[in-house]
C-alpha positions as CSV (number, residue, x, y, z in Angstrom):
1,M,0.0,0.0,0.0
2,L,1.2,3.5,-0.8
3,K,2.1,5.9,2.0
4,K,0.3,9.2,2.0
5,Y,2.3,12.2,3.0
6,P,0.8,15.4,4.3
7,K,0.7,18.2,1.8
8,D,3.2,20.9,2.2
9,E,2.1,24.3,3.7
10,A,4.1,26.1,0.9
11,F,2.1,24.4,-1.7
12,K,-1.2,25.7,-0.1
13,W,0.1,29.3,0.1
14,S,1.4,29.2,-3.5
15,K,-2.1,28.3,-4.7
16,V,-3.6,31.2,-2.7
17,F,-1.0,33.5,-4.1
18,K,-1.7,32.4,-7.7
19,G,-5.4,33.0,-7.0
20,V,-4.8,36.5,-5.7
21,I,-2.6,37.3,-8.8
22,Y,-5.4,36.0,-11.1
23,V,-8.0,38.1,-9.4
24,E,-5.8,41.2,-9.6
25,A,-5.2,40.6,-13.3
26,V,-9.0,40.2,-14.0
27,I,-9.7,43.5,-12.1
28,L,-6.9,45.2,-14.0
29,L,-8.3,44.1,-17.4
30,G,-11.8,45.0,-16.4
31,S,-10.8,48.5,-15.4
32,F,-8.8,48.9,-18.5
33,Y,-11.8,47.8,-20.6
34,L,-14.0,50.3,-18.8
35,Y,-11.6,53.1,-19.2
36,R,-11.3,52.4,-23.0
37,K,-15.1,52.2,-23.3
38,L,-15.5,55.5,-21.4
39,C,-12.9,57.3,-23.5
40,R,-14.4,56.2,-26.9
41,D,-18.1,55.9,-26.6
42,Q,-20.2,59.0,-25.7
43,N,-23.4,57.0,-25.5
44,F,-21.9,54.7,-23.0
45,R,-20.8,57.8,-20.9
46,Y,-24.4,59.0,-21.1
47,N,-25.7,55.7,-19.9
48,C,-23.2,55.9,-17.0
49,H,-24.4,59.4,-16.3
50,Q,-27.9,58.2,-16.0
51,K,-27.3,55.0,-14.0
52,H,-23.7,55.0,-12.5
53,S,-22.9,58.6,-11.9
54,L,-20.2,57.8,-9.4
55,I,-18.2,55.9,-12.0
56,L,-18.5,58.7,-14.5
57,E,-17.5,61.4,-11.9
58,T,-14.4,59.3,-11.1
59,F,-13.6,59.1,-14.8
60,Y,-14.0,62.9,-15.3
61,N,-11.8,63.6,-12.2
62,F,-9.1,61.2,-13.4
63,M,-9.1,62.7,-16.8
64,E,-8.9,66.2,-15.4
65,V,-5.8,65.2,-13.3
66,V,-4.2,63.7,-16.5
67,G,-4.9,66.9,-18.4
68,H,-7.8,65.9,-20.7
69,D,-10.6,68.0,-19.2
70,Y,-12.5,68.3,-22.5
71,Y,-14.5,65.1,-21.9
72,R,-16.9,66.7,-19.3
73,T,-17.4,69.9,-21.3
74,M,-18.0,68.0,-24.6
75,D,-20.5,65.7,-23.0
76,Y,-22.4,68.4,-21.1
77,K,-22.7,70.5,-24.3
78,K,-24.2,67.6,-26.2
79,W,-26.5,66.5,-23.4
80,N,-27.6,70.2,-22.8
81,I,-26.5,70.1,-19.1
82,A,-25.3,73.3,-17.5
83,I,-21.6,73.1,-16.4
84,T,-21.1,74.1,-12.8
85,D,-17.9,73.9,-10.8
86,K,-18.5,71.6,-8.0
87,K,-15.4,72.9,-6.1
88,D,-17.1,76.2,-5.5
89,Q,-20.2,74.7,-3.9
């Protein structure tokens, strides 16, 4: 009969580490896909404005930090929304 040896603890932690790496990779790819979709599709940004405004505000703030602040003005002009500076309020 074959002897059964206990599994090594390092083997267990290596599986956990690989799982964490895979989850982080999926999150990174998903956020990159969302970023590309928000940059390219104005209708998608409008849907986000209606349903998920927190995501769109985060996108606008990130783009202002990077230096591309024209997304908000371009969208608000097309959607006939008055542009107000939220920092003054």
